[in-house]
C-alpha positions as CSV (number, residue, x, y, z in Angstrom):
1,M,6.5,-83.2,-122.1
2,K,9.1,-85.8,-123.0
3,L,9.5,-86.8,-126.6
4,A,9.2,-90.5,-125.7
5,Q,5.7,-89.9,-124.3
6,V,4.5,-88.0,-127.3
7,V,5.7,-90.3,-130.2
8,P,3.9,-93.6,-130.9
9,Q,5.1,-96.7,-129.1
10,A,6.4,-98.2,-132.4
11,L,9.2,-95.6,-132.6
12,W,12.3,-95.9,-130.5
13,V,13.6,-92.6,-128.9
14,S,17.3,-92.4,-128.0
15,D,19.2,-89.4,-126.5
16,W,22.4,-88.6,-128.5
17,S,24.4,-88.2,-125.3
18,R,23.5,-91.7,-124.3
19,S,24.3,-93.2,-127.7
20,N,27.8,-91.5,-127.6
21,R,28.5,-92.1,-123.9
22,N,32.1,-93.3,-124.5
23,W,32.9,-90.3,-126.5
24,F,31.6,-87.9,-123.8
25,A,33.6,-89.8,-121.1
26,A,36.7,-89.4,-123.3
27,V,36.1,-85.7,-123.6
28,Q,35.6,-85.3,-119.9
29,T,38.8,-87.1,-119.2
30,E,40.6,-85.0,-121.7
31,K,39.3,-81.8,-120.1
32,K,40.6,-83.0,-116.7
33,M,44.0,-83.9,-118.0
34,M,44.3,-80.6,-119.9
35,F,43.5,-78.7,-116.7
36,I,46.1,-80.7,-114.8
37,I,48.8,-80.2,-117.5
38,L,48.1,-76.4,-117.8
39,T,48.1,-76.0,-114.0
40,L,51.5,-77.7,-113.9
41,I,52.9,-75.5,-116.7
42,I,51.7,-72.4,-114.9
43,A,53.1,-73.6,-111.6
44,V,56.5,-74.3,-113.1
45,A,56.5,-70.9,-114.8
46,A,55.6,-69.1,-111.6
47,F,58.4,-71.0,-109.7
48,N,60.9,-70.1,-112.4
49,L,59.9,-66.4,-112.2
50,V,60.2,-66.3,-108.4
51,S,63.5,-68.2,-108.3
52,T,64.9,-65.8,-111.0
53,L,63.9,-62.8,-108.9
54,V,65.3,-64.3,-105.7
55,M,68.6,-65.1,-107.4
56,T,68.9,-61.7,-108.9
57,V,68.2,-60.0,-105.5
58,T,70.7,-62.3,-103.8
59,D,73.3,-61.6,-106.5
60,K,72.8,-57.8,-106.2
61,Q,72.9,-57.5,-102.4
62,A,76.6,-57.1,-102.2
63,D,76.5,-54.3,-104.8
64,I,73.7,-52.6,-103.0
65,A,75.6,-52.7,-99.7
66,I,78.7,-51.2,-101.3
67,L,76.7,-48.4,-102.9
68,R,75.0,-47.7,-99.5
69,T,78.3,-47.4,-97.7
70,L,79.8,-45.2,-100.5
71,I,76.8,-42.8,-100.3
72,L,76.8,-42.6,-96.5
73,R,80.5,-42.0,-96.3
74,S,80.3,-39.0,-98.7
75,Y,77.8,-37.2,-96.6
76,E,78.0,-35.5,-93.2
77,P,76.0,-37.1,-90.4
78,W,73.2,-34.6,-90.7
79,E,73.0,-35.2,-94.4
80,Q,72.8,-38.9,-93.8
81,V,69.5,-38.4,-92.0
82,L,68.1,-36.6,-95.1
83,V,69.3,-39.4,-97.3
84,W,67.7,-42.1,-95.2
85,S,64.5,-40.2,-94.7
86,N,64.2,-39.7,-98.5
87,A,65.0,-43.4,-99.1
88,S,62.2,-44.5,-96.9
89,F,59.7,-42.7,-99.1
C-alpha cells in the first residue's frame, strides 16, 4: 500500500527524492564526471607505462644484440645450438 492512500486527504505526502530533485541531479552529474576523470587518469597512466616499457626495450636492443654476438662468438658451433635451445626455454 502506498502511504498517500493510507493517510487522510488533509495531509500532503511528498517523497524526499522529489523534493530534492535538483540535488539528486547534481549528484548524478558529479558521478558521471568523476567516472570520466578517473578513466582519463587511468588511461594516461597506462599509456605512460606502455611508452616507458617500449622506450626501454628500444634503448636496450643494441646492448642485447652486442651481448648475443659476444656469446655466440665465444662458443663452438655445436655449443651455439645448446645456447639457443636453452634460450628458447
